[in-house]
C-alpha positions as CSV (number, residue, x, y, z in Angstrom):
1,M,90.4,193.6,99.4
2,N,86.7,193.6,99.9
3,N,86.8,192.7,103.5
4,R,89.7,195.1,104.2
5,V,88.3,198.2,102.7
6,N,87.2,199.5,106.1
7,D,90.8,199.2,107.4
8,V,92.0,201.9,105.0
9,I,91.7,205.5,106.0
10,I,92.3,208.1,103.3
11,S,92.7,211.7,104.0
12,G,93.7,214.8,101.9
13,H,95.3,218.1,102.8
14,N,94.9,221.1,100.5
15,L,93.1,219.0,97.9
16,E,89.7,217.5,97.5
17,L,89.5,213.7,97.6
18,T,87.6,212.6,94.6
19,A,86.1,209.1,94.1
20,A,88.9,208.4,91.5
21,I,91.7,209.2,94.0
22,K,90.0,207.1,96.7
23,S,89.5,204.1,94.3
24,I,93.1,204.3,93.1
25,V,94.5,204.4,96.6
26,Q,92.3,201.4,97.7
27,E,93.3,199.5,94.5
28,K,97.0,200.1,95.1
29,V,97.0,199.3,98.8
30,A,95.2,196.0,98.3
31,K,98.6,194.6,97.4
32,L,99.8,195.4,100.9
33,F,97.0,193.4,102.5
34,E,97.7,190.5,100.2
35,H,101.4,190.4,101.2
36,E,100.8,190.9,105.0
37,G,97.7,189.7,106.6
38,H,98.5,191.1,110.0
39,I,97.9,194.7,109.1
40,I,95.5,196.2,111.6
41,R,94.9,199.6,109.9
42,L,96.4,201.6,107.1
43,R,96.2,205.3,106.8
44,V,97.1,207.1,103.6
45,E,97.4,210.9,103.5
46,V,97.7,212.7,100.2
47,A,98.7,216.4,100.2
48,Y,99.2,219.2,97.8
49,S,101.9,221.8,98.6
50,L,100.8,225.3,98.3
51,N,104.5,226.4,98.0
52,T,105.0,226.8,94.2
53,T,108.8,227.3,94.4
54,R,109.3,223.6,95.1
55,E,109.4,221.1,92.2
56,K,107.7,218.3,94.2
57,E,104.2,219.5,94.8
58,F,102.3,216.3,95.8
59,A,103.1,214.2,98.8
60,A,101.7,210.9,100.0
61,K,102.2,209.6,103.5
62,G,101.4,206.0,104.7
63,H,101.1,204.8,108.2
64,I,100.7,201.0,108.8
65,E,99.5,199.9,112.2
66,I,100.8,196.4,112.7
67,K,101.9,194.3,115.6
68,G,105.2,195.8,116.7
69,P,106.3,199.3,115.8
70,P,104.2,201.1,113.2
71,M,105.6,201.6,109.7
72,I,105.6,205.2,108.4
73,A,106.7,206.3,104.9
74,T,106.5,209.6,103.0
75,V,107.0,210.2,99.3
76,E,106.9,213.4,97.3
77,S,106.8,213.9,93.5
78,E,105.4,216.2,90.9
79,D,102.4,214.0,90.2
80,L,99.7,212.8,92.7
81,Y,99.3,209.3,91.2
82,K,103.1,208.9,90.9
83,S,103.4,209.7,94.6
84,I,100.7,207.1,95.5
85,D,102.6,204.5,93.4
86,L,105.9,205.3,95.0
87,L,104.4,205.2,98.5
88,V,102.9,201.8,98.0
89,E,106.2,200.4,96.6
90,K,108.0,201.9,99.6
91,L,105.6,200.4,102.1
92,D,105.7,197.0,100.3
93,R,109.5,197.0,100.6
94,M,109.3,197.8,104.3
95,L,106.8,195.0,104.9
96,R,108.9,192.5,102.9
97,R,112.0,193.5,104.8
98,R,110.2,193.1,108.1
99,S,109.0,189.6,107.1
100,R,112.5,188.6,106.0
101,L,114.0,189.8,109.3
102,R,111.4,187.9,111.3
103,V,112.1,184.7,109.4
104,L,115.9,185.2,109.8
105,K,115.5,185.8,113.5
106,R,113.5,182.6,113.8
107,K,116.0,180.5,111.9
108,H,119.1,181.8,113.8
109,K,118.3,181.2,117.4
110,H,121.1,182.2,119.8
111,E,122.0,180.8,123.1
112,V,120.9,182.5,126.2
113,D,123.8,183.3,128.5
114,I,122.7,183.2,132.1
115,P,125.2,185.1,134.3
116,A,124.7,182.9,137.3
117,M,126.1,179.6,138.4
118,I,123.6,176.8,138.0
119,P,124.3,173.8,140.2
120,K,124.6,170.5,138.2
121,L,122.3,167.7,139.1
122,Q,123.7,164.4,140.2
123,T,122.1,161.3,138.8
124,A,122.0,158.1,140.8
């Protein structure tokens, strides 16, 4: 985690980011860097909903920049720390699924069908 701390961007909307929130986020997302070493950057956004009629007041959004399409996940709950935990679990599942699919694709190579007639070589 020590060398990857600069790769984590944490932002807050409608709430003040305290040192405790930042350290919890960095501690939790360290697991993602352990599982996938090809993460370029990870953005975590925590937000507080000002709308009091909703039950789920806190939201956490994660954006993983990685080779290929970026991975984006959003989680809402009634507790900020629970939202962060659920977000990290969701991003971890996404990374593991991506890894499994990449291995599966590598193991099951398919033939390439060329729609043209290729002349056969005659051997002497």
